The first five atom37 places (N, CA, C, CB, O) and aatype in JSON, in Angstrom:
{
  "aatype": [20, 20, 20, 20, 20, 20, 20, 20, 20, 20, 20, 20, 20, 20, 20, 20, 20, 20, 20, 20, 20, 20, 20, 20, 20, 20, 20, 20, 20, 20, 20, 20, 20, 20, 20, 20, 20, 20, 20, 20, 20, 20, 20, 20, 20, 20, 20, 20, 20, 20, 20, 20, 20, 20, 20, 20, 20, 20, 20, 20, 20, 20, 20, 20, 20, 20, 20, 20, 20, 20, 20, 20, 20, 20, 20, 20, 20, 20, 20, 20, 20, 20, 20, 20, 20, 20, 20, 20, 20, 20, 20, 20, 20, 20, 20, 20, 20, 20, 20, 20, 20, 20, 20, 20, 20, 20, 20, 20, 20, 20, 20, 20, 20, 20, 20, 20, 20, 20, 20, 20, 20, 20, 20, 20, 20, 20, 20],
  "atom_mask": [
    [1, 1, 1, 1, 1],
    [1, 1, 1, 1, 1],
    [1, 1, 1, 1, 1],
    [1, 1, 1, 1, 1],
    [1, 1, 1, 1, 1],
    [1, 1, 1, 1, 1],
    [1, 1, 1, 1, 1],
    [1, 1, 1, 1, 1],
    [1, 1, 1, 1, 1],
    [1, 1, 1, 1, 1],
    [1, 1, 1, 1, 1],
    [1, 1, 1, 1, 1],
    [1, 1, 1, 1, 1],
    [1, 1, 1, 1, 1],
    [1, 1, 1, 1, 1],
    [1, 1, 1, 1, 1],
    [1, 1, 1, 1, 1],
    [1, 1, 1, 1, 1],
    [1, 1, 1, 1, 1],
    [1, 1, 1, 1, 1],
    [1, 1, 1, 1, 1],
    [1, 1, 1, 1, 1],
    [1, 1, 1, 1, 1],
    [1, 1, 1, 1, 1],
    [1, 1, 1, 1, 1],
    [1, 1, 1, 1, 1],
    [1, 1, 1, 1, 1],
    [1, 1, 1, 1, 1],
    [1, 1, 1, 1, 1],
    [1, 1, 1, 1, 1],
    [1, 1, 1, 1, 1],
    [1, 1, 1, 1, 1],
    [1, 1, 1, 1, 1],
    [1, 1, 1, 1, 1],
    [1, 1, 1, 1, 1],
    [1, 1, 1, 1, 1],
    [1, 1, 1, 1, 1],
    [1, 1, 1, 1, 1],
    [1, 1, 1, 1, 1],
    [1, 1, 1, 1, 1],
    [1, 1, 1, 1, 1],
    [1, 1, 1, 1, 1],
    [1, 1, 1, 1, 1],
    [1, 1, 1, 1, 1],
    [1, 1, 1, 1, 1],
    [1, 1, 1, 1, 1],
    [1, 1, 1, 1, 1],
    [1, 1, 1, 1, 1],
    [1, 1, 1, 1, 1],
    [1, 1, 1, 1, 1],
    [1, 1, 1, 1, 1],
    [1, 1, 1, 1, 1],
    [1, 1, 1, 1, 1],
    [1, 1, 1, 1, 1],
    [1, 1, 1, 1, 1],
    [1, 1, 1, 1, 1],
    [1, 1, 1, 1, 1],
    [1, 1, 1, 1, 1],
    [1, 1, 1, 1, 1],
    [1, 1, 1, 1, 1],
    [1, 1, 1, 1, 1],
    [1, 1, 1, 1, 1],
    [1, 1, 1, 1, 1],
    [1, 1, 1, 1, 1],
    [1, 1, 1, 1, 1],
    [1, 1, 1, 1, 1],
    [1, 1, 1, 1, 1],
    [1, 1, 1, 1, 1],
    [1, 1, 1, 1, 1],
    [1, 1, 1, 1, 1],
    [1, 1, 1, 1, 1],
    [1, 1, 1, 1, 1],
    [1, 1, 1, 1, 1],
    [1, 1, 1, 1, 1],
    [1, 1, 1, 1, 1],
    [1, 1, 1, 1, 1],
    [1, 1, 1, 1, 1],
    [1, 1, 1, 1, 1],
    [1, 1, 1, 1, 1],
    [1, 1, 1, 1, 1],
    [1, 1, 1, 1, 1],
    [1, 1, 1, 1, 1],
    [1, 1, 1, 1, 1],
    [1, 1, 1, 1, 1],
    [1, 1, 1, 1, 1],
    [1, 1, 1, 1, 1],
    [1, 1, 1, 1, 1],
    [1, 1, 1, 1, 1],
    [1, 1, 1, 1, 1],
    [1, 1, 1, 1, 1],
    [1, 1, 1, 1, 1],
    [1, 1, 1, 1, 1],
    [1, 1, 1, 1, 1],
    [1, 1, 1, 1, 1],
    [1, 1, 1, 1, 1],
    [1, 1, 1, 1, 1],
    [1, 1, 1, 1, 1],
    [1, 1, 1, 1, 1],
    [1, 1, 1, 1, 1],
    [1, 1, 1, 1, 1],
    [1, 1, 1, 1, 1],
    [1, 1, 1, 1, 1],
    [1, 1, 1, 1, 1],
    [1, 1, 1, 1, 1],
    [1, 1, 1, 1, 1],
    [1, 1, 1, 1, 1],
    [1, 1, 1, 1, 1],
    [1, 1, 1, 1, 1],
    [1, 1, 1, 1, 1],
    [1, 1, 1, 1, 1],
    [1, 1, 1, 1, 1],
    [1, 1, 1, 1, 1],
    [1, 1, 1, 1, 1],
    [1, 1, 1, 1, 1],
    [1, 1, 1, 1, 1],
    [1, 1, 1, 1, 1],
    [1, 1, 1, 1, 1],
    [1, 1, 1, 1, 1],
    [1, 1, 1, 1, 1],
    [1, 1, 1, 1, 1],
    [1, 1, 1, 1, 1],
    [1, 1, 1, 1, 1],
    [1, 1, 1, 1, 1],
    [1, 1, 1, 1, 1],
    [1, 1, 1, 1, 1],
    [1, 1, 1, 1, 1],
    [1, 1, 1, 1, 1]
  ],
  "atom_positions": [
    [[130.58, 124.66, 77.98], [131.13, 123.99, 79.13], [130.35, 124.34, 80.39], [132.59, 124.33, 79.31], [129.92, 123.46, 81.13]],
    [[130.15, 125.64, 80.63], [129.41, 126.05, 81.81], [127.93, 125.68, 81.66], [129.56, 127.58, 82.05], [127.26, 125.37, 82.64]],
    [[127.43, 125.71, 80.43], [126.05, 125.27, 80.2], [125.9, 123.82, 80.63], [125.65, 125.44, 78.71], [124.89, 123.44, 81.23]],
    [[126.9, 122.99, 80.31], [126.88, 121.6, 80.75], [126.76, 121.5, 82.26], [128.14, 120.86, 80.27], [125.93, 120.76, 82.79]],
    [[127.59, 122.26, 82.95], [127.6, 122.23, 84.41], [126.27, 122.7, 85.0], [128.74, 123.11, 84.95], [125.79, 122.13, 85.97]],
    [[125.68, 123.74, 84.4], [124.4, 124.25, 84.9], [123.3, 123.23, 84.68], [124.04, 125.59, 84.21], [122.5, 122.97, 85.58]],
    [[123.25, 122.65, 83.49], [122.21, 121.64, 83.2], [122.33, 120.47, 84.18], [122.33, 121.13, 81.74], [121.33, 120.01, 84.73]],
    [[123.54, 120.0, 84.4], [123.74, 118.9, 85.33], [123.32, 119.29, 86.75], [125.2, 118.45, 85.31], [122.7, 118.51, 87.46]],
    [[123.67, 120.52, 87.15], [123.34, 120.97, 88.51], [121.83, 121.08, 88.72], [124.01, 122.32, 88.79], [121.31, 120.6, 89.72]],
    [[121.13, 121.71, 87.78], [119.68, 121.88, 87.97], [118.94, 120.57, 87.77], [119.13, 122.93, 87.01], [117.87, 120.38, 88.34]],
    [[119.49, 119.67, 86.97], [118.87, 118.36, 86.8], [118.99, 117.54, 88.08], [119.5, 117.61, 85.62], [118.06, 116.82, 88.46]],
    [[120.14, 117.65, 88.75], [120.34, 116.96, 90.03], [119.42, 117.51, 91.11], [121.79, 117.09, 90.48], [118.97, 116.76, 91.98]],
    [[119.14, 118.79, 91.07], [118.34, 119.45, 92.1], [116.92, 119.66, 91.6], [118.97, 120.8, 92.51], [116.08, 118.77, 91.71]],
    [[116.66, 120.82, 91.06], [115.37, 121.14, 90.43], [115.6, 122.29, 89.47], [114.28, 121.49, 91.49], [116.44, 123.15, 89.72]],
    [[114.85, 122.3, 88.39], [115.03, 123.36, 87.39], [114.72, 124.74, 87.95], [114.15, 123.1, 86.17], [115.21, 125.74, 87.44]],
    [[113.93, 124.79, 88.99], [113.45, 126.06, 89.52], [114.32, 126.57, 90.67], [112.01, 125.91, 89.99], [113.84, 127.33, 91.51]],
    [[115.57, 126.16, 90.73], [116.45, 126.5, 91.85], [117.32, 127.71, 91.49], [117.34, 125.29, 92.23], [117.78, 127.85, 90.36]],
    [[117.53, 128.58, 92.47], [118.5, 129.67, 92.34], [119.85, 129.12, 92.76], [118.09, 130.93, 93.21], [119.94, 128.39, 93.75]],
    [[120.9, 129.46, 92.04], [122.24, 128.97, 92.35], [123.26, 130.09, 92.13], [122.59, 127.74, 91.49], [123.01, 131.04, 91.39]],
    [[124.39, 129.95, 92.78], [125.48, 130.91, 92.61], [126.58, 130.26, 91.78], [126.03, 131.38, 93.99], [126.55, 129.06, 91.51]],
    [[127.55, 131.06, 91.38], [128.68, 130.5, 90.65], [129.41, 129.46, 91.49], [129.65, 131.61, 90.22], [129.95, 128.49, 90.96]],
    [[129.44, 129.68, 92.8], [130.11, 128.72, 93.68], [129.4, 127.37, 93.71], [130.19, 129.28, 95.09], [130.05, 126.33, 93.83]],
    [[128.08, 127.37, 93.59], [127.34, 126.11, 93.54], [127.77, 125.3, 92.31], [125.81, 126.36, 93.51], [127.96, 124.09, 92.38]],
    [[127.9, 126.0, 91.18], [128.31, 125.32, 89.95], [129.78, 124.92, 90.05], [128.08, 126.23, 88.72], [130.15, 123.79, 89.74]],
    [[130.6, 125.85, 90.47], [132.05, 125.67, 90.59], [132.4, 124.46, 91.45], [132.68, 126.92, 91.18], [133.3, 123.69, 91.1]],
    [[131.71, 124.29, 92.56], [132.05, 123.22, 93.5], [131.2, 121.96, 93.34], [131.91, 123.73, 94.9], [131.23, 121.07, 94.19]],
    [[130.44, 121.9, 92.26], [129.64, 120.68, 92.02], [130.57, 119.55, 91.59], [128.56, 120.94, 90.93], [131.64, 119.78, 91.03]],
    [[130.16, 118.34, 91.86], [130.99, 117.17, 91.51], [131.16, 117.06, 90.0], [130.36, 115.88, 92.07], [132.22, 116.65, 89.52]],
    [[130.12, 117.43, 89.24], [130.21, 117.36, 87.78], [131.27, 118.33, 87.26], [128.84, 117.68, 87.14], [132.09, 117.96, 86.42]],
    [[131.27, 119.56, 87.77], [132.26, 120.54, 87.33], [133.66, 120.1, 87.68], [131.97, 121.91, 87.95], [134.59, 120.25, 86.88]],
    [[133.82, 119.55, 88.85], [135.14, 119.06, 89.29], [135.68, 118.02, 88.29], [135.04, 118.44, 90.72], [136.82, 118.12, 87.84]],
    [[134.86, 117.05, 87.96], [135.28, 116.0, 87.03], [135.49, 116.53, 85.62], [134.26, 114.88, 87.0], [136.49, 116.22, 84.97]],
    [[134.55, 117.33, 85.16], [134.57, 117.83, 83.78], [135.79, 118.7, 83.54], [133.29, 118.62, 83.49], [136.51, 118.51, 82.55]],
    [[136.03, 119.65, 84.42], [137.16, 120.57, 84.26], [138.48, 119.82, 84.32], [137.12, 121.66, 85.35], [139.38, 120.07, 83.51]],
    [[138.6, 118.92, 85.26], [139.84, 118.16, 85.41], [140.08, 117.25, 84.21], [139.8, 117.33, 86.71], [141.19, 117.21, 83.68]],
    [[139.05, 116.53, 83.78], [139.22, 115.55, 82.71], [139.31, 116.18, 81.32], [138.06, 114.57, 82.74], [140.15, 115.78, 80.51]],
    [[138.46, 117.15, 81.03], [138.42, 117.73, 79.69], [139.52, 118.76, 79.48], [137.06, 118.38, 79.44], [140.19, 118.75, 78.44]],
    [[139.72, 119.63, 80.43], [140.66, 120.73, 80.26], [142.02, 120.47, 80.9], [140.09, 121.99, 80.83], [142.94, 121.28, 80.76]],
    [[142.16, 119.36, 81.58], [143.42, 119.01, 82.21], [143.89, 120.11, 83.17], [144.49, 118.75, 81.15], [145.08, 120.42, 83.24]],
    [[142.96, 120.69, 83.88], [143.25, 121.76, 84.83], [143.32, 121.17, 86.24], [142.17, 122.88, 84.76], [142.87, 120.04, 86.47]],
    [[143.88, 121.93, 87.17], [143.91, 121.44, 88.56], [142.5, 121.36, 89.14], [144.79, 122.37, 89.43], [141.55, 121.92, 88.59]],
    [[142.38, 120.66, 90.23], [141.1, 120.49, 90.9], [140.43, 121.84, 91.18], [141.29, 119.71, 92.2], [141.1, 122.82, 91.5]],
    [[139.12, 121.87, 91.06], [138.39, 123.1, 91.35], [138.4, 123.43, 92.83], [136.95, 122.99, 90.85], [138.03, 124.53, 93.23]],
    [[138.82, 122.5, 93.66], [138.84, 122.73, 95.1], [140.19, 123.25, 95.6], [138.5, 121.44, 95.83], [140.32, 123.59, 96.77]],
    [[141.19, 123.33, 94.74], [142.52, 123.81, 95.15], [142.5, 125.32, 95.34], [143.59, 123.42, 94.12], [142.0, 126.05, 94.49]],
    [[143.02, 125.77, 96.44], [143.06, 127.19, 96.78], [143.89, 128.0, 95.77], [143.62, 127.38, 98.19], [143.56, 129.15, 95.48]],
    [[144.95, 127.41, 95.25], [145.83, 128.11, 94.32], [145.13, 128.51, 93.02], [147.03, 127.26, 94.0], [145.54, 129.47, 92.37]],
    [[144.1, 127.79, 92.64], [143.4, 128.07, 91.39], [142.14, 128.89, 91.59], [143.06, 126.78, 90.69], [141.34, 129.02, 90.66]],
    [[141.94, 129.46, 92.76], [140.7, 130.18, 93.09], [140.43, 131.34, 92.13], [140.77, 130.7, 94.51], [139.31, 131.45, 91.62]],
    [[141.41, 132.19, 91.88], [141.2, 133.34, 91.0], [140.87, 132.93, 89.57], [142.42, 134.23, 91.0], [140.01, 133.53, 88.92]],
    [[141.56, 131.91, 89.09], [141.3, 131.44, 87.73], [139.88, 130.9, 87.6], [142.31, 130.35, 87.35], [139.17, 131.22, 86.65]],
    [[139.46, 130.09, 88.56], [138.12, 129.49, 88.48], [137.01, 130.49, 88.76], [138.02, 128.35, 89.45], [135.9, 130.33, 88.26]],
    [[137.29, 131.51, 89.52], [136.3, 132.55, 89.75], [135.86, 133.15, 88.42], [136.85, 133.64, 90.69], [134.67, 133.29, 88.16]],
    [[136.82, 133.49, 87.59], [136.52, 134.04, 86.25], [135.98, 132.97, 85.32], [137.77, 134.69, 85.64], [135.06, 133.22, 84.54]],
    [[136.54, 131.79, 85.4], [136.16, 130.68, 84.53], [134.67, 130.37, 84.63], [136.97, 129.43, 84.88], [134.03, 130.06, 83.63]],
    [[134.12, 130.47, 85.84], [132.69, 130.18, 86.04], [131.81, 131.43, 85.98], [132.49, 129.48, 87.36], [130.7, 131.37, 85.46]],
    [[132.28, 132.54, 86.51], [131.41, 133.72, 86.6], [131.15, 134.4, 85.26], [132.0, 134.72, 87.56], [130.03, 134.84, 85.01]],
    [[132.15, 134.5, 84.41], [131.96, 135.21, 83.14], [130.94, 134.54, 82.22], [133.27, 135.33, 82.43], [130.09, 135.24, 81.68]],
    [[131.0, 133.22, 82.02], [129.96, 132.6, 81.18], [128.56, 132.7, 81.8], [130.3, 131.14, 80.95], [127.58, 132.85, 81.08]],
    [[128.47, 132.63, 83.12], [127.15, 132.78, 83.76], [126.6, 134.17, 83.51], [127.24, 132.52, 85.28], [125.4, 134.33, 83.26]],
    [[127.45, 135.19, 83.57], [127.03, 136.56, 83.28], [126.56, 136.69, 81.83], [128.17, 137.55, 83.56], [125.57, 137.36, 81.55]],
    [[127.29, 136.07, 80.91], [126.91, 136.11, 79.5], [125.56, 135.43, 79.28], [128.0, 135.45, 78.63], [124.72, 135.94, 78.55]],
    [[125.36, 134.28, 79.92], [124.08, 133.58, 79.79], [122.94, 134.4, 80.39], [124.16, 132.2, 80.47], [121.82, 134.37, 79.88]],
    [[123.21, 135.11, 81.48], [122.19, 135.98, 82.08], [121.89, 137.16, 81.16], [122.65, 136.48, 83.47], [120.72, 137.53, 80.99]],
    [[122.91, 137.75, 80.58], [122.71, 138.89, 79.67], [121.91, 138.48, 78.44], [124.05, 139.47, 79.24], [121.17, 139.29, 77.87]],
    [[122.07, 137.24, 78.03], [121.36, 136.74, 76.86], [119.95, 136.26, 77.18], [122.13, 135.61, 76.22], [119.2, 135.89, 76.28]],
    [[119.57, 136.27, 78.46], [118.23, 135.86, 78.84], [118.06, 134.37, 79.05], [117.27, 136.31, 77.81], [116.95, 133.89, 79.26]],
    [[119.15, 133.62, 78.99], [119.08, 132.17, 79.21], [118.94, 131.89, 80.71], [120.33, 131.46, 78.64], [118.29, 130.92, 81.12]],
    [[119.56, 132.75, 81.51], [119.45, 132.68, 82.97], [118.85, 133.97, 83.49], [120.84, 132.41, 83.62], [119.06, 135.04, 82.91]],
    [[118.11, 133.89, 84.58], [117.69, 135.07, 85.33], [118.77, 135.34, 86.36], [116.27, 134.87, 86.01], [119.5, 134.43, 86.76]],
    [[118.88, 136.59, 86.78], [119.92, 136.95, 87.74], [119.34, 137.84, 88.82], [121.11, 137.64, 87.04], [118.53, 138.73, 88.54]],
    [[119.76, 137.6, 90.05], [119.44, 138.49, 91.16], [120.68, 138.6, 92.04], [118.2, 137.98, 91.97], [121.55, 137.73, 92.02]],
    [[120.74, 139.66, 92.81], [121.89, 139.88, 93.69], [121.4, 139.99, 95.12], [122.69, 141.14, 93.27], [120.49, 140.77, 95.42]],
    [[122.02, 139.22, 96.0], [121.72, 139.26, 97.43], [123.03, 139.26, 98.2], [120.81, 138.05, 97.85], [123.86, 138.38, 98.02]],
    [[123.21, 140.25, 99.04], [124.42, 140.34, 99.87], [125.7, 140.22, 99.04], [124.41, 139.24, 100.94], [126.61, 139.47, 99.39]],
    [[125.75, 140.96, 97.93], [126.91, 141.01, 97.04], [127.2, 139.71, 96.31], [128.13, 141.39, 97.83], [128.26, 139.56, 95.71]],
    [[126.26, 138.77, 96.33], [126.43, 137.5, 95.62], [125.39, 137.43, 94.51], [126.3, 136.27, 96.6], [124.2, 137.67, 94.74]],
    [[125.84, 137.09, 93.3], [124.93, 136.91, 92.18], [124.34, 135.5, 92.22], [125.65, 137.16, 90.83], [125.06, 134.51, 92.39]],
    [[123.04, 135.43, 92.07], [122.34, 134.16, 91.98], [121.67, 134.08, 90.62], [121.29, 134.0, 93.14], [121.23, 135.08, 90.07]],
    [[121.6, 132.88, 90.1], [121.05, 132.65, 88.77], [119.99, 131.56, 88.84], [122.16, 132.26, 87.77], [119.98, 130.71, 89.73]],
    [[119.08, 131.64, 87.86], [118.02, 130.65, 87.74], [117.77, 130.46, 86.24], [116.7, 131.09, 88.5], [117.78, 131.43, 85.49]],
    [[117.56, 129.25, 85.82], [117.36, 128.98, 84.4], [116.02, 129.56, 83.94], [117.42, 127.45, 84.12], [114.97, 129.28, 84.53]],
    [[116.07, 130.36, 82.88], [114.84, 130.9, 82.32], [114.55, 130.34, 80.92], [114.93, 132.42, 82.25], [113.4, 130.39, 80.47]],
    [[115.55, 129.82, 80.24], [115.35, 129.2, 78.93], [116.06, 127.84, 78.93], [115.9, 130.12, 77.78], [117.16, 127.69, 78.39]],
    [[115.41, 126.86, 79.54], [116.03, 125.54, 79.68], [116.27, 124.89, 78.32], [115.16, 124.64, 80.54], [117.27, 124.19, 78.14]],
    [[115.38, 125.11, 77.37], [115.54, 124.48, 76.05], [116.84, 124.92, 75.39], [114.35, 124.83, 75.15], [117.58, 124.08, 74.86]],
    [[117.14, 126.22, 75.41], [118.38, 126.7, 74.81], [119.59, 126.22, 75.6], [118.37, 128.23, 74.72], [120.61, 125.84, 75.02]],
    [[119.49, 126.25, 76.91], [120.59, 125.77, 77.75], [120.87, 124.29, 77.49], [120.27, 126.0, 79.23], [122.02, 123.88, 77.4]],
    [[119.81, 123.5, 77.38], [119.98, 122.07, 77.11], [120.53, 121.85, 75.71], [118.64, 121.34, 77.27], [121.34, 120.94, 75.51]],
    [[120.11, 122.66, 74.76], [120.64, 122.58, 73.4], [122.15, 122.81, 73.42], [119.93, 123.62, 72.47], [122.9, 122.09, 72.77]],
    [[122.58, 123.82, 74.16], [124.01, 124.11, 74.28], [124.73, 122.94, 74.94], [124.23, 125.4, 75.08], [125.86, 122.61, 74.57]],
    [[124.09, 122.34, 75.89], [124.66, 121.21, 76.64], [124.8, 119.97, 75.76], [123.79, 120.89, 77.86], [125.83, 119.3, 75.8]],
    [[123.79, 119.68, 74.99], [123.76, 118.42, 74.24], [124.46, 118.48, 72.89], [122.35, 118.01, 74.02], [124.95, 117.45, 72.41]],
    [[124.53, 119.62, 72.31], [125.03, 119.73, 70.94], [126.33, 120.5, 70.85], [123.99, 120.39, 70.06], [126.34, 121.67, 70.49]],
    [[127.43, 119.85, 71.18], [128.73, 120.51, 71.11], [129.04, 120.98, 69.69], [129.82, 119.56, 71.59], [129.64, 122.04, 69.51]],
    [[128.63, 120.21, 68.68], [128.93, 120.59, 67.3], [128.14, 121.82, 66.85], [128.65, 119.44, 66.36], [128.47, 122.43, 65.84]],
    [[127.1, 122.18, 67.6], [126.31, 123.36, 67.26], [126.76, 124.59, 68.05], [124.83, 123.09, 67.52], [126.01, 125.56, 68.17]],
    [[127.96, 124.55, 68.57], [128.45, 125.64, 69.41], [128.44, 126.98, 68.66], [129.86, 125.33, 69.9], [128.05, 128.0, 69.25]],
    [[128.85, 127.0, 67.4], [128.87, 128.27, 66.66], [127.46, 128.82, 66.48], [129.53, 128.09, 65.3], [127.24, 130.02, 66.63]],
    [[126.51, 127.95, 66.16], [125.12, 128.38, 66.01], [124.59, 128.92, 67.33], [124.25, 127.22, 65.52], [123.9, 129.94, 67.35]],
    [[124.91, 128.24, 68.42], [124.47, 128.69, 69.74], [125.03, 130.07, 70.05], [124.9, 127.69, 70.81], [124.3, 130.94, 70.52]],
    [[126.32, 130.27, 69.79], [126.93, 131.58, 70.06], [126.3, 132.65, 69.18], [128.45, 131.53, 69.82], [126.14, 133.79, 69.63]],
    [[125.95, 132.33, 67.94], [125.27, 133.29, 67.08], [123.9, 133.64, 67.63], [125.14, 132.74, 65.66], [123.51, 134.81, 67.61]],
    [[123.16, 132.64, 68.13], [121.84, 132.89, 68.72], [121.96, 133.81, 69.93], [121.16, 131.56, 69.12], [121.17, 134.74, 70.09]],
    [[122.96, 133.54, 70.79], [123.17, 134.39, 71.96], [123.6, 135.78, 71.55], [124.22, 133.77, 72.89], [123.17, 136.77, 72.15]],
    [[124.43, 135.87, 70.52], [124.87, 137.18, 70.02], [123.7, 138.01, 69.52], [125.9, 137.0, 68.91], [123.64, 139.21, 69.78]],
    [[122.78, 137.38, 68.8], [121.59, 138.09, 68.32], [120.75, 138.57, 69.49], [120.74, 137.17, 67.4], [120.28, 139.71, 69.49]],
    [[120.56, 137.73, 70.5], [119.8, 138.13, 71.68], [120.46, 139.31, 72.39], [119.65, 136.95, 72.66], [119.79, 140.26, 72.78]],
    [[121.78, 139.25, 72.54], [122.5, 140.35, 73.2], [122.4, 141.63, 72.39], [123.97, 139.98, 73.41], [122.23, 142.71, 72.96]],
    [[122.49, 141.53, 71.06], [122.37, 142.7, 70.2], [120.98, 143.33, 70.35], [122.64, 142.32, 68.74], [120.86, 144.55, 70.47]],
    [[119.95, 142.5, 70.33], [118.57, 143.0, 70.47], [118.4, 143.69, 71.83], [117.54, 141.85, 70.32], [117.84, 144.78, 71.9]],
    [[118.88, 143.05, 72.9], [118.77, 143.64, 74.23], [119.52, 144.96, 74.31], [119.3, 142.68, 75.28], [118.99, 145.94, 74.84]],
    [[120.74, 145.0, 73.79], [121.54, 146.21, 73.85], [120.87, 147.33, 73.07], [122.94, 145.96, 73.31], [120.78, 148.46, 73.56]],
    [[120.4, 147.03, 71.88], [119.72, 148.03, 71.06], [118.47, 148.54, 71.76], [119.36, 147.45, 69.69], [118.21, 149.75, 71.8]],
    [[117.7, 147.63, 72.31], [116.48, 148.0, 73.01], [116.78, 148.92, 74.19], [115.73, 146.75, 73.48], [116.13, 149.95, 74.35]],
    [[117.75, 148.55, 75.0], [118.08, 149.34, 76.18], [118.69, 150.68, 75.83], [119.03, 148.58, 77.07], [118.46, 151.67, 76.53]],
    [[119.45, 150.75, 74.76], [120.0, 152.03, 74.34], [118.89, 152.97, 73.88], [121.03, 151.84, 73.21], [118.93, 154.18, 74.13]],
    [[117.89, 152.42, 73.19], [116.77, 153.22, 72.71], [115.8, 153.6, 73.83], [116.03, 152.47, 71.63], [115.14, 154.64, 73.75]],
    [[115.71, 152.79, 74.85], [114.74, 153.01, 75.93], [115.46, 153.23, 77.26], [113.77, 151.83, 76.04], [114.98, 152.77, 78.29]],
    [[116.59, 153.93, 77.25], [117.45, 154.04, 78.44], [116.77, 154.65, 79.65], [118.64, 154.85, 78.11], [117.26, 154.47, 80.77]],
    [[115.67, 155.36, 79.49], [115.03, 155.96, 80.65], [113.94, 155.1, 81.26], [114.46, 157.29, 80.27], [113.43, 155.42, 82.33]],
    [[113.58, 154.02, 80.62], [112.53, 153.13, 81.14], [113.13, 151.79, 81.49], [111.38, 152.96, 80.12], [114.16, 151.39, 80.94]],
    [[112.49, 151.09, 82.4], [112.97, 149.77, 82.81], [112.09, 148.7, 82.16], [112.96, 149.62, 84.37], [110.92, 148.54, 82.5]],
    [[112.69, 147.98, 81.22], [112.01, 146.87, 80.55], [112.93, 145.67, 80.62], [111.65, 147.22, 79.06], [114.14, 145.8, 80.75]],
    [[112.33, 144.5, 80.53], [113.12, 143.27, 80.41], [113.09, 142.83, 78.94], [112.58, 142.14, 81.36], [112.06, 142.93, 78.27]],
    [[114.22, 142.36, 78.48], [114.3, 141.9, 77.1], [113.54, 140.6, 76.88], [115.73, 141.72, 76.69], [112.71, 140.5, 75.98]],
    [[113.85, 139.63, 77.7], [113.26, 138.31, 77.5], [112.7, 137.8, 78.79], [114.28, 137.33, 76.95], [112.16, 136.7, 78.83]]
  ]
}
């Protein structure tokens, strides 16, 4: 779901753009998608702020941990940039392949975790 929103957002703008969870959260695509598919209240309603904060931020963090997105922090705000558009687009286009996609991300996370545990004193990037 969040992969869909990210693909739509970067396609509307540019693939090389840094974005925050709020950019995705308040995009017109996310507003329509969340309301229509999940039957949830509008993403712009103040009452649903806490729910949507987690709804958008947690998947973005998972995608960053898996190397699909790059992440940087500026002034306490996390910004993301697509680093593996092919995998992100695959997740976006192939809903029926969701289990395979999650397995691929799980393998990437396992490799990164293992690597970092073994090399905890050095700074390396996984992907």
